[in-house]
PyMOL Python script that loads the backbone (N, CA, C, O; Angstrom):
from pymol import cmd

cmd.read_pdbstr("""\
ATOM      1  N   MET A   1      71.577 127.720 133.523  1.00  0.00           N
ATOM      2  CA  MET A   1      71.288 128.010 132.134  1.00  0.00           C
ATOM      3  C   MET A   1      69.924 127.433 131.778  1.00  0.00           C
ATOM      4  O   MET A   1      69.485 126.412 132.307  1.00  0.00           O
ATOM      5  N   ALA A   2      69.295 128.117 130.881  1.00  0.00           N
ATOM      6  CA  ALA A   2      68.011 127.631 130.407  1.00  0.00           C
ATOM      7  C   ALA A   2      68.230 126.457 129.470  1.00  0.00           C
ATOM      8  O   ALA A   2      69.336 126.260 128.966  1.00  0.00           O
ATOM      9  N   LYS A   3      67.214 125.699 129.241  1.00  0.00           N
ATOM     10  CA  LYS A   3      67.313 124.497 128.430  1.00  0.00           C
ATOM     11  C   LYS A   3      67.763 124.810 126.995  1.00  0.00           C
ATOM     12  O   LYS A   3      68.617 124.110 126.452  1.00  0.00           O
ATOM     13  N   TRP A   4      67.204 125.841 126.388  1.00  0.00           N
ATOM     14  CA  TRP A   4      67.560 126.148 125.001  1.00  0.00           C
ATOM     15  C   TRP A   4      68.992 126.644 124.882  1.00  0.00           C
ATOM     16  O   TRP A   4      69.646 126.384 123.872  1.00  0.00           O
ATOM     17  N   GLN A   5      69.498 127.356 125.896  1.00  0.00           N
ATOM     18  CA  GLN A   5      70.867 127.848 125.854  1.00  0.00           C
ATOM     19  C   GLN A   5      71.868 126.690 125.924  1.00  0.00           C
ATOM     20  O   GLN A   5      72.905 126.721 125.261  1.00  0.00           O
ATOM     21  N   LEU A   6      71.559 125.689 126.715  1.00  0.00           N
ATOM     22  CA  LEU A   6      72.413 124.509 126.802  1.00  0.00           C
ATOM     23  C   LEU A   6      72.442 123.770 125.462  1.00  0.00           C
ATOM     24  O   LEU A   6      73.490 123.296 125.023  1.00  0.00           O
ATOM     25  N   GLU A   7      71.282 123.681 124.825  1.00  0.00           N
ATOM     26  CA  GLU A   7      71.217 123.017 123.522  1.00  0.00           C
ATOM     27  C   GLU A   7      72.001 123.780 122.460  1.00  0.00           C
ATOM     28  O   GLU A   7      72.645 123.169 121.608  1.00  0.00           O
ATOM     29  N   VAL A   8      71.952 125.110 122.503  1.00  0.00           N
ATOM     30  CA  VAL A   8      72.717 125.923 121.555  1.00  0.00           C
ATOM     31  C   VAL A   8      74.207 125.718 121.787  1.00  0.00           C
ATOM     32  O   VAL A   8      74.966 125.580 120.827  1.00  0.00           O
ATOM     33  N   LEU A   9      74.636 125.695 123.041  1.00  0.00           N
ATOM     34  CA  LEU A   9      76.042 125.454 123.364  1.00  0.00           C
ATOM     35  C   LEU A   9      76.483 124.075 122.871  1.00  0.00           C
ATOM     36  O   LEU A   9      77.543 123.940 122.260  1.00  0.00           O
ATOM     37  N   ARG A  10      75.678 123.068 123.136  1.00  0.00           N
ATOM     38  CA  ARG A  10      76.025 121.710 122.689  1.00  0.00           C
ATOM     39  C   ARG A  10      76.105 121.638 121.165  1.00  0.00           C
ATOM     40  O   ARG A  10      77.031 121.032 120.625  1.00  0.00           O
ATOM     41  N   MET A  11      75.157 122.241 120.474  1.00  0.00           N
ATOM     42  CA  MET A  11      75.169 122.213 119.009  1.00  0.00           C
ATOM     43  C   MET A  11      76.384 122.965 118.469  1.00  0.00           C
ATOM     44  O   MET A  11      76.975 122.551 117.472  1.00  0.00           O
ATOM     45  N   GLY A  12      76.755 124.052 119.114  1.00  0.00           N
ATOM     46  CA  GLY A  12      77.953 124.784 118.702  1.00  0.00           C
ATOM     47  C   GLY A  12      79.200 123.934 118.857  1.00  0.00           C
ATOM     48  O   GLY A  12      80.067 123.939 117.983  1.00  0.00           O
ATOM     49  N   ILE A  13      79.301 123.204 119.962  1.00  0.00           N
ATOM     50  CA  ILE A  13      80.454 122.313 120.165  1.00  0.00           C
ATOM     51  C   ILE A  13      80.447 121.200 119.130  1.00  0.00           C
ATOM     52  O   ILE A  13      81.488 120.886 118.554  1.00  0.00           O
ATOM     53  N   TYR A  14      79.286 120.600 118.887  1.00  0.00           N
ATOM     54  CA  TYR A  14      79.189 119.522 117.891  1.00  0.00           C
ATOM     55  C   TYR A  14      79.618 119.995 116.509  1.00  0.00           C
ATOM     56  O   TYR A  14      80.241 119.243 115.760  1.00  0.00           O
ATOM     57  N   MET A  15      79.291 121.226 116.171  1.00  0.00           N
ATOM     58  CA  MET A  15      79.624 121.730 114.838  1.00  0.00           C
ATOM     59  C   MET A  15      81.066 122.239 114.776  1.00  0.00           C
ATOM     60  O   MET A  15      81.710 122.128 113.733  1.00  0.00           O
ATOM     61  N   ALA A  16      81.580 122.792 115.871  1.00  0.00           N
ATOM     62  CA  ALA A  16      82.922 123.368 115.849  1.00  0.00           C
ATOM     63  C   ALA A  16      84.004 122.298 115.938  1.00  0.00           C
ATOM     64  O   ALA A  16      85.081 122.475 115.369  1.00  0.00           O
ATOM     65  N   PHE A  17      83.750 121.208 116.625  1.00  0.00           N
ATOM     66  CA  PHE A  17      84.767 120.184 116.836  1.00  0.00           C
ATOM     67  C   PHE A  17      85.334 119.638 115.522  1.00  0.00           C
ATOM     68  O   PHE A  17      86.556 119.636 115.370  1.00  0.00           O
ATOM     69  N   PRO A  18      84.522 119.176 114.563  1.00  0.00           N
ATOM     70  CA  PRO A  18      85.105 118.680 113.314  1.00  0.00           C
ATOM     71  C   PRO A  18      85.774 119.774 112.478  1.00  0.00           C
ATOM     72  O   PRO A  18      86.757 119.523 111.782  1.00  0.00           O
ATOM     73  N   VAL A  19      85.231 120.981 112.556  1.00  0.00           N
ATOM     74  CA  VAL A  19      85.822 122.084 111.795  1.00  0.00           C
ATOM     75  C   VAL A  19      87.207 122.418 112.339  1.00  0.00           C
ATOM     76  O   VAL A  19      88.139 122.643 111.567  1.00  0.00           O
ATOM     77  N   VAL A  20      87.347 122.451 113.660  1.00  0.00           N
ATOM     78  CA  VAL A  20      88.645 122.736 114.269  1.00  0.00           C
ATOM     79  C   VAL A  20      89.639 121.623 113.938  1.00  0.00           C
ATOM     80  O   VAL A  20      90.789 121.909 113.604  1.00  0.00           O
ATOM     81  N   LEU A  21      89.220 120.371 114.024  1.00  0.00           N
ATOM     82  CA  LEU A  21      90.117 119.260 113.672  1.00  0.00           C
ATOM     83  C   LEU A  21      90.525 119.318 112.212  1.00  0.00           C
ATOM     84  O   LEU A  21      91.694 119.112 111.885  1.00  0.00           O
ATOM     85  N   PHE A  22      89.575 119.597 111.333  1.00  0.00           N
ATOM     86  CA  PHE A  22      89.883 119.708 109.911  1.00  0.00           C
ATOM     87  C   PHE A  22      90.912 120.808 109.673  1.00  0.00           C
ATOM     88  O   PHE A  22      91.861 120.622 108.912  1.00  0.00           O
ATOM     89  N   HIS A  23      90.723 121.940 110.316  1.00  0.00           N
ATOM     90  CA  HIS A  23      91.652 123.057 110.158  1.00  0.00           C
ATOM     91  C   HIS A  23      93.036 122.693 110.684  1.00  0.00           C
ATOM     92  O   HIS A  23      94.039 122.971 110.026  1.00  0.00           O
ATOM     93  N   TYR A  24      93.101 122.077 111.857  1.00  0.00           N
ATOM     94  CA  TYR A  24      94.393 121.744 112.459  1.00  0.00           C
ATOM     95  C   TYR A  24      95.168 120.733 111.621  1.00  0.00           C
ATOM     96  O   TYR A  24      96.360 120.916 111.376  1.00  0.00           O
ATOM     97  N   PHE A  25      94.508 119.679 111.185  1.00  0.00           N
ATOM     98  CA  PHE A  25      95.215 118.626 110.463  1.00  0.00           C
ATOM     99  C   PHE A  25      95.505 118.987 109.009  1.00  0.00           C
ATOM    100  O   PHE A  25      96.252 118.272 108.341  1.00  0.00           O
ATOM    101  N   ASN A  26      94.936 120.066 108.511  1.00  0.00           N
ATOM    102  CA  ASN A  26      95.217 120.481 107.141  1.00  0.00           C
ATOM    103  C   ASN A  26      96.172 121.669 107.057  1.00  0.00           C
ATOM    104  O   ASN A  26      96.360 122.233 105.980  1.00  0.00           O
ATOM    105  N   LEU A  27      96.770 122.051 108.166  1.00  0.00           N
ATOM    106  CA  LEU A  27      97.798 123.089 108.124  1.00  0.00           C
ATOM    107  C   LEU A  27      99.036 122.518 107.448  1.00  0.00           C
ATOM    108  O   LEU A  27      99.418 121.384 107.738  1.00  0.00           O
ATOM    109  N   PRO A  28      99.669 123.264 106.564  1.00  0.00           N
ATOM    110  CA  PRO A  28     100.825 122.728 105.828  1.00  0.00           C
ATOM    111  C   PRO A  28     101.969 122.273 106.729  1.00  0.00           C
ATOM    112  O   PRO A  28     102.591 121.247 106.451  1.00  0.00           O
ATOM    113  N   GLU A  29     102.259 123.004 107.792  1.00  0.00           N
ATOM    114  CA  GLU A  29     103.385 122.603 108.641  1.00  0.00           C
ATOM    115  C   GLU A  29     103.084 121.287 109.364  1.00  0.00           C
ATOM    116  O   GLU A  29     103.979 120.465 109.556  1.00  0.00           O
ATOM    117  N   ASN A  30     101.841 121.091 109.759  1.00  0.00           N
ATOM    118  CA  ASN A  30     101.491 119.814 110.379  1.00  0.00           C
ATOM    119  C   ASN A  30     101.555 118.685 109.364  1.00  0.00           C
ATOM    120  O   ASN A  30     101.988 117.576 109.679  1.00  0.00           O
ATOM    121  N   TYR A  31     101.122 118.973 108.150  1.00  0.00           N
ATOM    122  CA  TYR A  31     101.156 117.956 107.104  1.00  0.00           C
ATOM    123  C   TYR A  31     102.587 117.528 106.823  1.00  0.00           C
ATOM    124  O   TYR A  31     102.883 116.336 106.739  1.00  0.00           O
ATOM    125  N   GLU A  32     103.466 118.498 106.681  1.00  0.00           N
ATOM    126  CA  GLU A  32     104.857 118.182 106.369  1.00  0.00           C
ATOM    127  C   GLU A  32     105.519 117.421 107.507  1.00  0.00           C
ATOM    128  O   GLU A  32     106.263 116.469 107.269  1.00  0.00           O
ATOM    129  N   GLU A  33     105.257 117.828 108.723  1.00  0.00           N
ATOM    130  CA  GLU A  33     105.924 117.197 109.859  1.00  0.00           C
ATOM    131  C   GLU A  33     105.410 115.793 110.118  1.00  0.00           C
ATOM    132  O   GLU A  33     106.200 114.862 110.270  1.00  0.00           O
ATOM    133  N   LYS A  34     104.107 115.633 110.168  1.00  0.00           N
ATOM    134  CA  LYS A  34     103.540 114.375 110.634  1.00  0.00           C
ATOM    135  C   LYS A  34     103.255 113.390 109.506  1.00  0.00           C
ATOM    136  O   LYS A  34     103.701 112.244 109.554  1.00  0.00           O
ATOM    137  N   VAL A  35     102.524 113.825 108.507  1.00  0.00           N
ATOM    138  CA  VAL A  35     102.066 112.903 107.474  1.00  0.00           C
ATOM    139  C   VAL A  35     103.227 112.431 106.607  1.00  0.00           C
ATOM    140  O   VAL A  35     103.348 111.235 106.345  1.00  0.00           O
ATOM    141  N   ILE A  36     104.061 113.326 106.168  1.00  0.00           N
ATOM    142  CA  ILE A  36     105.180 112.935 105.301  1.00  0.00           C
ATOM    143  C   ILE A  36     106.158 112.059 106.077  1.00  0.00           C
ATOM    144  O   ILE A  36     106.685 111.092 105.526  1.00  0.00           O
ATOM    145  N   GLN A  37     106.408 112.377 107.335  1.00  0.00           N
ATOM    146  CA  GLN A  37     107.289 111.543 108.159  1.00  0.00           C
ATOM    147  C   GLN A  37     106.688 110.150 108.343  1.00  0.00           C
ATOM    148  O   GLN A  37     107.400 109.147 108.286  1.00  0.00           O
ATOM    149  N   PHE A  38     105.386 110.095 108.560  1.00  0.00           N
ATOM    150  CA  PHE A  38     104.712 108.802 108.721  1.00  0.00           C
ATOM    151  C   PHE A  38     104.812 107.978 107.435  1.00  0.00           C
ATOM    152  O   PHE A  38     105.063 106.774 107.487  1.00  0.00           O
ATOM    153  N   LYS A  39     104.618 108.618 106.295  1.00  0.00           N
ATOM    154  CA  LYS A  39     104.722 107.904 105.019  1.00  0.00           C
ATOM    155  C   LYS A  39     106.142 107.405 104.783  1.00  0.00           C
ATOM    156  O   LYS A  39     106.330 106.309 104.253  1.00  0.00           O
ATOM    157  N   ARG A  40     107.132 108.183 105.163  1.00  0.00           N
ATOM    158  CA  ARG A  40     108.522 107.749 104.992  1.00  0.00           C
ATOM    159  C   ARG A  40     108.832 106.551 105.881  1.00  0.00           C
ATOM    160  O   ARG A  40     109.598 105.671 105.488  1.00  0.00           O
ATOM    161  N   GLU A  41     108.241 106.509 107.078  1.00  0.00           N
ATOM    162  CA  GLU A  41     108.463 105.365 107.954  1.00  0.00           C
ATOM    163  C   GLU A  41     107.750 104.127 107.433  1.00  0.00           C
ATOM    164  O   GLU A  41     108.300 103.026 107.482  1.00  0.00           O
ATOM    165  N   MET A  42     106.534 104.298 106.937  1.00  0.00           N
ATOM    166  CA  MET A  42     105.758 103.144 106.474  1.00  0.00           C
ATOM    167  C   MET A  42     106.249 102.626 105.119  1.00  0.00           C
ATOM    168  O   MET A  42     106.272 101.416 104.894  1.00  0.00           O
ATOM    169  N   PHE A  43     106.633 103.511 104.235  1.00  0.00           N
ATOM    170  CA  PHE A  43     107.070 103.144 102.889  1.00  0.00           C
ATOM    171  C   PHE A  43     108.443 103.752 102.621  1.00  0.00           C
ATOM    172  O   PHE A  43     108.544 104.772 101.940  1.00  0.00           O
ATOM    173  N   PRO A  44     109.499 103.139 103.148  1.00  0.00           N
ATOM    174  CA  PRO A  44     110.833 103.724 102.928  1.00  0.00           C
ATOM    175  C   PRO A  44     111.214 103.636 101.452  1.00  0.00           C
ATOM    176  O   PRO A  44     110.728 102.756 100.742  1.00  0.00           O
ATOM    177  N   PRO A  45     112.076 104.535 100.984  1.00  0.00           N
ATOM    178  CA  PRO A  45     112.479 104.496  99.583  1.00  0.00           C
ATOM    179  C   PRO A  45     113.230 103.194  99.293  1.00  0.00           C
ATOM    180  O   PRO A  45     113.972 102.675 100.127  1.00  0.00           O
ATOM    181  N   GLU A  46     113.011 102.696  98.090  1.00  0.00           N
ATOM    182  CA  GLU A  46     113.647 101.429  97.720  1.00  0.00           C
ATOM    183  C   GLU A  46     115.138 101.630  97.498  1.00  0.00           C
ATOM    184  O   GLU A  46     115.581 102.636  96.944  1.00  0.00           O
ATOM    185  N   ARG A  47     115.891 100.643  97.946  1.00  0.00           N
ATOM    186  CA  ARG A  47     117.328 100.675  97.736  1.00  0.00           C
ATOM    187  C   ARG A  47     117.619 100.016  96.389  1.00  0.00           C
ATOM    188  O   ARG A  47     116.885  99.116  95.981  1.00  0.00           O
ATOM    189  N   PRO A  48     118.659 100.437  95.698  1.00  0.00           N
ATOM    190  CA  PRO A  48     118.950  99.860  94.382  1.00  0.00           C
ATOM    191  C   PRO A  48     119.559  98.461  94.453  1.00  0.00           C
ATOM    192  O   PRO A  48     119.511  97.737  93.458  1.00  0.00           O
ATOM    193  N   GLU A  49     120.132  98.050  95.592  1.00  0.00           N
ATOM    194  CA  GLU A  49     120.797  96.745  95.675  1.00  0.00           C
ATOM    195  C   GLU A  49     119.846  95.582  95.397  1.00  0.00           C
ATOM    196  O   GLU A  49     120.189  94.720  94.588  1.00  0.00           O
ATOM    197  N   PRO A  50     118.673  95.512  96.022  1.00  0.00           N
ATOM    198  CA  PRO A  50     117.779  94.395  95.716  1.00  0.00           C
ATOM    199  C   PRO A  50     117.332  94.384  94.257  1.00  0.00           C
ATOM    200  O   PRO A  50     117.179  93.319  93.659  1.00  0.00           O
ATOM    201  N   GLN A  51     117.124  95.556  93.691  1.00  0.00           N
ATOM    202  CA  GLN A  51     116.721  95.620  92.288  1.00  0.00           C
ATOM    203  C   GLN A  51     117.831  95.089  91.390  1.00  0.00           C
ATOM    204  O   GLN A  51     117.560  94.409  90.400  1.00  0.00           O
ATOM    205  N   GLN A  52     119.076  95.398  91.731  1.00  0.00           N
ATOM    206  CA  GLN A  52     120.202  94.907  90.935  1.00  0.00           C
ATOM    207  C   GLN A  52     120.338  93.398  91.067  1.00  0.00           C
ATOM    208  O   GLN A  52     120.641  92.719  90.086  1.00  0.00           O
ATOM    209  N   LYS A  53     120.119  92.862  92.262  1.00  0.00           N
ATOM    210  CA  LYS A  53     120.191  91.418  92.455  1.00  0.00           C
ATOM    211  C   LYS A  53     119.109  90.701  91.652  1.00  0.00           C
ATOM    212  O   LYS A  53     119.364  89.655  91.054  1.00  0.00           O
ATOM    213  N   ILE A  54     117.919  91.257  91.640  1.00  0.00           N
ATOM    214  CA  ILE A  54     116.828  90.664  90.867  1.00  0.00           C
ATOM    215  C   ILE A  54     117.166  90.691  89.382  1.00  0.00           C
ATOM    216  O   ILE A  54     116.950  89.703  88.681  1.00  0.00           O
ATOM    217  N   ALA A  55     117.688  91.801  88.903  1.00  0.00           N
ATOM    218  CA  ALA A  55     118.063  91.897  87.492  1.00  0.00           C
ATOM    219  C   ALA A  55     119.159  90.888  87.151  1.00  0.00           C
ATOM    220  O   ALA A  55     119.128  90.283  86.080  1.00  0.00           O
ATOM    221  N   GLU A  56     120.127  90.701  88.053  1.00  0.00           N
ATOM    222  CA  GLU A  56     121.201  89.727  87.832  1.00  0.00           C
ATOM    223  C   GLU A  56     120.645  88.303  87.778  1.00  0.00           C
ATOM    224  O   GLU A  56     121.053  87.512  86.927  1.00  0.00           O
ATOM    225  N   LEU A  57     119.717  87.971  88.682  1.00  0.00           N
ATOM    226  CA  LEU A  57     119.102  86.643  88.661  1.00  0.00           C
ATOM    227  C   LEU A  57     118.305  86.416  87.376  1.00  0.00           C
ATOM    228  O   LEU A  57     118.342  85.327  86.803  1.00  0.00           O
ATOM    229  N   LYS A  58     117.587  87.443  86.928  1.00  0.00           N
ATOM    230  CA  LYS A  58     116.846  87.323  85.665  1.00  0.00           C
ATOM    231  C   LYS A  58     117.796  87.030  84.514  1.00  0.00           C
ATOM    232  O   LYS A  58     117.520  86.188  83.660  1.00  0.00           O
ATOM    233  N   ARG A  59     118.918  87.739  84.506  1.00  0.00           N
ATOM    234  CA  ARG A  59     119.887  87.535  83.439  1.00  0.00           C
ATOM    235  C   ARG A  59     120.453  86.114  83.484  1.00  0.00           C
ATOM    236  O   ARG A  59     120.608  85.476  82.443  1.00  0.00           O
ATOM    237  N   ILE A  60     120.759  85.619  84.677  1.00  0.00           N
ATOM    238  CA  ILE A  60     121.313  84.265  84.810  1.00  0.00           C
ATOM    239  C   ILE A  60     120.307  83.228  84.335  1.00  0.00           C
ATOM    240  O   ILE A  60     120.664  82.317  83.587  1.00  0.00           O
ATOM    241  N   PHE A  61     119.059  83.353  84.759  1.00  0.00           N
ATOM    242  CA  PHE A  61     118.039  82.393  84.332  1.00  0.00           C
ATOM    243  C   PHE A  61     117.795  82.473  82.826  1.00  0.00           C
ATOM    244  O   PHE A  61     117.580  81.450  82.178  1.00  0.00           O
ATOM    245  N   GLN A  62     117.828  83.665  82.277  1.00  0.00           N
ATOM    246  CA  GLN A  62     117.654  83.825  80.825  1.00  0.00           C
ATOM    247  C   GLN A  62     118.794  83.127  80.083  1.00  0.00           C
ATOM    248  O   GLN A  62     118.555  82.450  79.083  1.00  0.00           O
ATOM    249  N   GLU A  63     120.009  83.282  80.555  1.00  0.00           N
ATOM    250  CA  GLU A  63     121.146  82.627  79.904  1.00  0.00           C
ATOM    251  C   GLU A  63     121.032  81.115  79.998  1.00  0.00           C
ATOM    252  O   GLU A  63     121.325  80.416  79.028  1.00  0.00           O
ATOM    253  N   ARG A  64     120.613  80.596  81.146  1.00  0.00           N
ATOM    254  CA  ARG A  64     120.423  79.153  81.294  1.00  0.00           C
ATOM    255  C   ARG A  64     119.358  78.642  80.338  1.00  0.00           C
ATOM    256  O   ARG A  64     119.532  77.608  79.693  1.00  0.00           O
ATOM    257  N   LYS A  65     118.252  79.378  80.251  1.00  0.00           N
ATOM    258  CA  LYS A  65     117.158  78.967  79.364  1.00  0.00           C
ATOM    259  C   LYS A  65     117.619  78.989  77.909  1.00  0.00           C
ATOM    260  O   LYS A  65     117.313  78.072  77.146  1.00  0.00           O
ATOM    261  N   GLU A  66     118.344  80.018  77.528  1.00  0.00           N
ATOM    262  CA  GLU A  66     118.853  80.094  76.158  1.00  0.00           C
ATOM    263  C   GLU A  66     119.826  78.959  75.877  1.00  0.00           C
ATOM    264  O   GLU A  66     119.825  78.403  74.778  1.00  0.00           O
ATOM    265  N   ALA A  67     120.665  78.602  76.864  1.00  0.00           N
ATOM    266  CA  ALA A  67     121.614  77.496  76.677  1.00  0.00           C
ATOM    267  C   ALA A  67     120.857  76.175  76.509  1.00  0.00           C
ATOM    268  O   ALA A  67     121.225  75.354  75.669  1.00  0.00           O
ATOM    269  N   GLU A  68     119.808  75.971  77.299  1.00  0.00           N
ATOM    270  CA  GLU A  68     119.012  74.746  77.171  1.00  0.00           C
ATOM    271  C   GLU A  68     118.330  74.685  75.811  1.00  0.00           C
ATOM    272  O   GLU A  68     118.323  73.635  75.170  1.00  0.00           O
ATOM    273  N   LEU A  69     117.756  75.799  75.366  1.00  0.00           N
ATOM    274  CA  LEU A  69     117.103  75.815  74.062  1.00  0.00           C
ATOM    275  C   LEU A  69     118.105  75.593  72.932  1.00  0.00           C
ATOM    276  O   LEU A  69     117.818  74.906  71.952  1.00  0.00           O
ATOM    277  N   LYS A  70     119.254  76.173  73.084  1.00  0.00           N
ATOM    278  CA  LYS A  70     120.293  75.992  72.070  1.00  0.00           C
ATOM    279  C   LYS A  70     120.712  74.522  71.993  1.00  0.00           C
ATOM    280  O   LYS A  70     120.919  73.983  70.906  1.00  0.00           O
ATOM    281  N   LYS A  71     120.835  73.878  73.167  1.00  0.00           N
ATOM    282  CA  LYS A  71     121.179  72.464  73.203  1.00  0.00           C
ATOM    283  C   LYS A  71     120.099  71.606  72.564  1.00  0.00           C
ATOM    284  O   LYS A  71     120.408  70.645  71.858  1.00  0.00           O
ATOM    285  N   VAL A  72     118.830  71.942  72.805  1.00  0.00           N
ATOM    286  CA  VAL A  72     117.707  71.183  72.232  1.00  0.00           C
ATOM    287  C   VAL A  72     117.695  71.342  70.716  1.00  0.00           C
ATOM    288  O   VAL A  72     117.489  70.356  70.009  1.00  0.00           O
ATOM    289  N   PHE A  73     117.902  72.523  70.202  1.00  0.00           N
ATOM    290  CA  PHE A  73     117.858  72.751  68.764  1.00  0.00           C
ATOM    291  C   PHE A  73     119.071  72.167  68.047  1.00  0.00           C
ATOM    292  O   PHE A  73     118.982  71.844  66.862  1.00  0.00           O
ATOM    293  N   GLU A  74     120.191  72.026  68.732  1.00  0.00           N
ATOM    294  CA  GLU A  74     121.378  71.453  68.105  1.00  0.00           C
ATOM    295  C   GLU A  74     121.273  69.943  67.969  1.00  0.00           C
ATOM    296  O   GLU A  74     121.934  69.345  67.120  1.00  0.00           O
ATOM    297  N   GLU A  75     120.445  69.325  68.803  1.00  0.00           N
ATOM    298  CA  GLU A  75     120.307  67.858  68.731  1.00  0.00           C
ATOM    299  C   GLU A  75     119.517  67.418  67.576  1.00  0.00           C
ATOM    300  O   GLU A  75     119.318  66.218  67.386  1.00  0.00           O
TER     301      GLU A  75
END
""", "prot")
cmd.dss("prot")
cmd.show_as("cartoon", "prot")
cmd.util.cbc("prot")
cmd.orient("prot")
């Protein structure tokens, strides 16, 4: 091959490579299969049990604080 033909081939590969990758990774079926699955693994949905335990602890501490304040004001 002549020198200029090799350069044209190389430039075509350099320009086509990112375009092909962009096209492949932006297909909806690939997005749904890979990206959404990856997000579900990295950030699993929160379970309600820990949230309920936190709310119960908040309520207990609030009641204790109110009891202490009530005792202070009654004295």
